[in-house]
N, C-alpha and C positions, 0 to 999 in steps of 0.2 A: 950346592949353592955358596957353600963355604968357600969353593976353589972356583968360583966364576967372579970375573973380573967385572965391577959395576960399571965401568967406563965401556968394556967391550959390548956388555949386554945393554946399554944405552944406545950405542952407536948400531947395533944389529935390530934394535926394535924401536930406533927412534921415530919412524913415521906413524907408529900405532900409538905411542905415548902422545906425540901431538896431536893426533886426534881425538883420544879421550880428553884430553886436557881441554881442547878447543870445545869439545861439547858441554864439559861441565860448565865450563866458563859462559858458555853461551844461556845456559839453562840458569845459572845465577844473576845474569843482567836481565834475563824475561822475568825472573820474580822479583828482582827489585823494581822493575819499571810497574808488574801488575801491582805490586804493594803500595808503589806510590800512588799509582790511578783509584786502588781502592780507598786509601786514606784520605784521597781527596773526595770521595763519594760519601764519606761517612762511617768508613768500616768495610768489613767482609762482608757483613749481611746485607747492608745497603746495597752493595755493589753486586752480589748474587740476586736480589730480588730485581734490581734493574735489569739484569742480564735475561733473567726469566721474562721479564715484561716485555724487553725489546724481542725475544724469540717468539712470543705469542703474538704481538704485531705483526710481525713478519710472516708468520702462518697464516693470519687472518687476512692480508692484504693479498696471499696468493690465491686463498680458498674462498674469499667472499664472492668473485664473479660468478664461479659455479654455483656457489648457494644461493646468490641471488635469481640466478636464471633458473635454478629448481624450483625456488619459492614463487618466482614471477609465473611458473607453468602451473603450479599448483593452484594459485590464487584465480588464474585465468580459468582453468576448469571449473573451479566452484562457483565461481560468478556465473559463467556461460550457462550452467546447470541450473542454477538457482534463477537466474533472470528469465530462462526459459520456460520455467514452469508457471503458470498461470496462479497456482496456489500460494507460492511464495509473495506473489503482489496481493491476493485477496486477502490473507492471512495478517498481512500489516496493516492493509487499510480495515479490516475489522477490528483487529487490535486498536488501533487509533480511535475509529469511531466508538468502540464499546468503551473505551477510557476516558473519553472527552467529557460526557457528563458526571463521571464518578470522581476526576480528579479535581474539578472546580473550588477554587479560583485558577487553579494552576491550568495549565494548558500543554498538550502533547505536540512535540515538534518533531520526533523522531523515532524509528522503531528498528529493532535490529530482530531479523528472524533466523533463528538457528534451526537444528535438526529436529527437535522437538518443543523448542520454546521460543517464546516471543517475548522481548524486551522493549518496554515503551519508555522513551524517557520524557519527562517533564519540566517545564519551566514556568516559573512564577515567583512571586516574593518570597523571601526567606521565612521558613516556617509556616507557610500556607497550602502545604500540599497535605491533605487528609490521607488517615490510614488506608490503604486498598482492602475493599471488602472482597470476600470469597467470590470465586475461586483465583482472584488476583493474590501476590505476594510482594513483598519489598525484595528488591533485587540486591546483588551483590556486587561491589567496584572491583576495580584490580588489585586492590589492598585486602580483599577479603572483609570488608565492613558493610554494612546495612546501607544502602544509599536510599533515603525517602524519595528521591525524585527520579528511582529506577523502579518500574512495575513490572512485574514479570508473571507470565501466565502459560499454561501448556498450551499447545496448539489444538489438541483435542477439545478442550475446554472453552475455546472461543464461541461467543454468542452467534448464532446465524441470523439473529434480527436483534433490536435493542432489547436491552435486558429489562428485568421489572423494576419498580420502584424502589428506591435504596432508602433504608431506615438507619439514620445515624444516630447516637445517643445524644442526649440533652448536652447542651453545650459546646457541642461541635461546631466549629466556625464555618464550616462547609454547609451550604444550603441542601435541601433535601429535594431533588429532583427525580423526576420519572422520563428517563429517555424516551419512553413512548409517545409520550405528548409535550416533551420539550422542544420548543421551535429551534431553539440555538442548537440542540444536539442534532436535529433531524436535518438543518441544513447544512451541518458540517459534513463535508465530503473532501478528503485530504487528496492533494495532488502529488504523491508519492514520486520521487528520482532517486536511483540508487547511487551512492557517493562512495562506494567501496566497500571493503572488509573491516568488520569492527575488530579493532585491535590487531589486525594482521591474522590473526587464527580464529577469530570468531566469526558470526554468522554475516549476511548479507545486511548492510546498513542503509536505510531508506531516511531521506529529509523529505519534508512536508514544505513544498513550495507554494503551495495555496493558502497557507495562514501565515499569521504573524506578520513582519514589516514587509512594506509592497516593493521594496528593493533588495535584491540578491547580489551583493558585490565579492568579487574574486581577487585575492590579493597574494602575492608570493612570487614565486619562480616564474620568470616570463614564459616558457616553453609549456611547463606544465599548466599555466593558469590559462594558456589559449586551449590546450587540449581538454580540460576541465568544462570549459564554457561550451565548446561543442558537443562535449559527451552530455551535458545536462539539455542542453538545447536540444539535441536529437530525440532526448528521452520526452521531454514536455511536447514536442511536435508529435511523438507517435502516440501519445496518450490524451491529449486533449482533441476534442472537434477540429475537423479540418476548417482551415482559415484563421484560427484565434491565434497562432503564432506567427510573427512577423520577425523576420530576421534581417539586419541592417547591413551594411559594407563593413567589412573590415571583421567580419566574424570568422569567416572562412575563404581562404584565397580562391576557392572554385566557386563561391557563391557571388554574383555580382548584384549586392542587395541596393537598398535604398539608402541615400544618407540618413544620418541619424535623426535628424529634425524631421524629415518627410516621413520616416517610418513611425516615429512618435505620434504624427498626426494622423497616420493611418490607423494606428491602434487606438486613438482617441475615437475615431470613426466607427470602428469595428464593434457590432452589439454583441453582447453576452450571448452564450449559447448553452441551454440545458443548466444554467446556474454557475457557469463558469467565464471568467472574464478572460479578454485578451492578454496575451503576453508578448513583450518587446523584448528581443535579444539583440543586445550592442556592444561595441566594445567599449563604450564610456557613455555617461549620461549626456541626454540633449542640454544644450546651452542656448540661451538661458535655462537654469533648472525650474522643472516644472512644479507647481505647486503640489501634485500627488507625491513627490518623492519626500516631502518634508510632513506628510500628515499619515497619521496612523488610517489604516483599512476599516471603513466602516460598512462595507457593504462586501458580500461574498464573492459577487461578479464584477468589482473594481479590476482595473488593467494592473498588470504587475509587470515588473522590470528584471531581467537577468543580465547582467552587466560584466563586461571582462577588467572592471577597475574597480577600487575600494568603493566607488560612489560617493555620494552626499546624502544628508537627510536622514530619514528613517531606514536603515539598512542594516540587513542581515550578513555578516561578513564570514567569508570561508577563506582560510589561510592555506596554501599549499606550498611545498618545499621541492627541491631538487630530488627527493628522494620518493616523490609520489604520495608523500601523507598529506592528509586534508583534515582539518579541524575546524569546529564551528566555534568562533570567537565565545568568550563567555561561557561555554559548555563543555562538560567532558567528554563531548562525542569526538573521537579520533578514529579516523579510517586509513586505511592503505588501499589508495587508488591508482596504483601503477599499472595494473591490469584490467582497470575498469572501461578505459576506451575501447579496446578489443573486444571484451566482453560484450559491451552495448553493441558493438559493429555487429557481431556473430548472431546475436539474441534479438536484435531490432525487430525483425518481421513477427516474432512472438511476444513481443511485449502487450500485454492487454490494455485496454482503454481504461479511463478512470470508471470508476462506478456510476451508475445512473442515479437520476434524482430519486431520494425515497418517496413514496407513496404517502398521499395526506393522512393525519393522523386519525385513527378509525377506522382505515381503510386496510384491508387485508391484501389485497391485489393491486390496488390502484386503478381498477376498471371502473370507468364512469358508467352508471347504471347499476341495477340489481343484478345479481347473479342469477338468483332465483325468482321470477317473477310469479306475482301473487295474483290467483284469480278467484273472483266469486261465481257461484253457480245457484240456480235454482233448479228445485226438483219440478218437473212438468210432466206433460205426457210424453214428449219425444225425449226425455232423460235431460241431461245438463247441458248449458250452453255457454260458450266461451264469451266472456265480455258483458254478462250480466251482474250486477252487483248484488250479492247476497252473501248468505255464510251458511255453514254446513251445520249439520244437527248439534254439534257441540259448541258453535257459535265461532269456529275457527275459520278463517279462509281455506281453501284447498289449494293444492299446489300442483302444478302439471308435472308429469314424469318425464321433464327434458333432461337432455344430457347437458352436464357443466359445461362440456365444451363449445355449446350453441352459443353461450355468454361473451365468449372471446371470438364471434366472427368478426370479419373486416368491416369497419364501416360502411362500404360500397353493398355488402350484402345483409346488413341488419341496420335498420333505423331505431335509433334508441330514443325513447321518449324524452321530450324536454322536462316535464314534469313527473318526478319520479311517484308521486302520490296518483297520477294518473285519474283525473278526476271524471274523463270523460268513460272510462272503464274499460276501455278497448287497447288492445296492443296490435300495432302493424308489423308485419313480416316483411322482410325487403324482397322485392320482385325476383332477386336472383333464386331464391330459394322457394320453391313452388312444392305443393301437396306432392306432385308425380316427379319430383326431383329424387334421383336415386341415391343423392348424397345424405339425404334426410332419412333416418331410421324410422320404424313404425312408432319407437318411444317417444321420438321429439316431436311428432304430429299427433301424439295420443291425446285424447280429451283428459280433463281432470278427473280423477277418481275420488267418489266420494264415498266416507264410511258408511252412510246409510243406503246409497243408492246402488253401492258396488256390484250388488247381487241381483238387481232388478233385470238385467240381461238386456235392458232397452240401448239401442244405440246411441251416440252422440254426434252432434254438429259443431263443426270447428269453420270459421271463415276459410275460404281458399286465397291462394296468392294475391289474385287480381281484385278481392273484395265483392265480386259481382254475385256470389252464390254462397251456397253452404255445400259442405261434402260430408257425406255420411262416413262415420268410419266403424267398422264392424266391431260389435261388442266382443268376438273372441279375442282381438288384440288387448281389450280391457281384461280379458278373462286371464290370458296368460300372464299379464302382470300383476293380477291381483294377491298372489302370493308373497309378492315381494314387499319389503317394507320402505316406506318413506318416512322422512321428516319435515315437520312444518318449521317455518323460521322461528319460531318460538322455542323449538327444541324438542317437543312432544312427538313421540313416534306413534304411527297408525298404520294398518297393514288392510 
């Protein structure tokens, strides 16, 4: 290198030297520019955080459509499977009906059915919700804190019939009620409709449209508002008895309904059926505003209104946005209803009707008349005769060995006595069921068995179907059933 001429070396490697210097200069300029931008952002740390955030937003923007599509498909499968199962609807109705007499003065308005748990949401004055009795428990909200207005119960613990009387400690503001005899609790029959999936990943959420304010209004994104109105109307029409739901014009483009005012008049003229009142589905409220819109509901069979607008008067408002989320104003209930319309369309033929009216208090079956008819008999030379007033040796009336299914015969085949006491002392059998009818077994036409005369071996006479004569029943039929035990209505057993 000592003998190398610098000028000659530069001349020979001039292109390479210029390239290296240009690259170093470019890097220096870029560094100065980045430093200037970073300083304007607040330093290198702030600039780095902003770059990371922008990269995350870009990644989310490209991945969101695919993620939303997968979530929509998952919610669609879940809601379709849940709505097609009658157990989902019945468990929600049983939970609402069981919680109604226990949470007074609060009232249940929604239920969420999960895999093994049912959550019931309550509404009422602040601090008025009592503590849930066993097997109920206080639910947990999204923040992990106990929510007194959220009751939880396992699905296997739901009662099949109204629960037993509730005993509360002294000083509890909630009244002591017996659901088996409380008329308000027995008349409560929720009309549930699905409103989506609770919280996006929770269970299927149901809203009771048969209680609370008479008007349910929908507000929010225009497209989702119309879809939600049609979805709720389809569920109400599928669940209520035929003819109770009237849809006006403007609800569906393929349904040419009546004008709103005429549809309202038709609803006013429609009588209630099985304790459920008529429902009007309309895009807006009738003009002028009827008085029913501003008054609270005082009857369970009063008309109700489902509107595609905010409405006026006493209204329960549902808000929906462009992402398909639905919230009931004033409550913590938030659902994801993006897949609800398609799920309801698929499961609509399998959606069960509303629960029938409950039998009156003190009746286990709701069948008018006595399930086991009581007869008196008199010991005589010819044995015992049906229809004569007397008592057995122990002073108890005897009971015929009739099948329990005979009490459920159709009215055309069975004449129920108007006086349960049967002062005349006789019971008539429908003409469609005679002594020679093969549908009647020997036990259904056998004479009463008396403890004192059961071993006498004498025959018994029963009235024939036409009432013109008596037919003698072989004592062998009595002997064949003498070894069976029977119970009298007072609970005592005899053989």
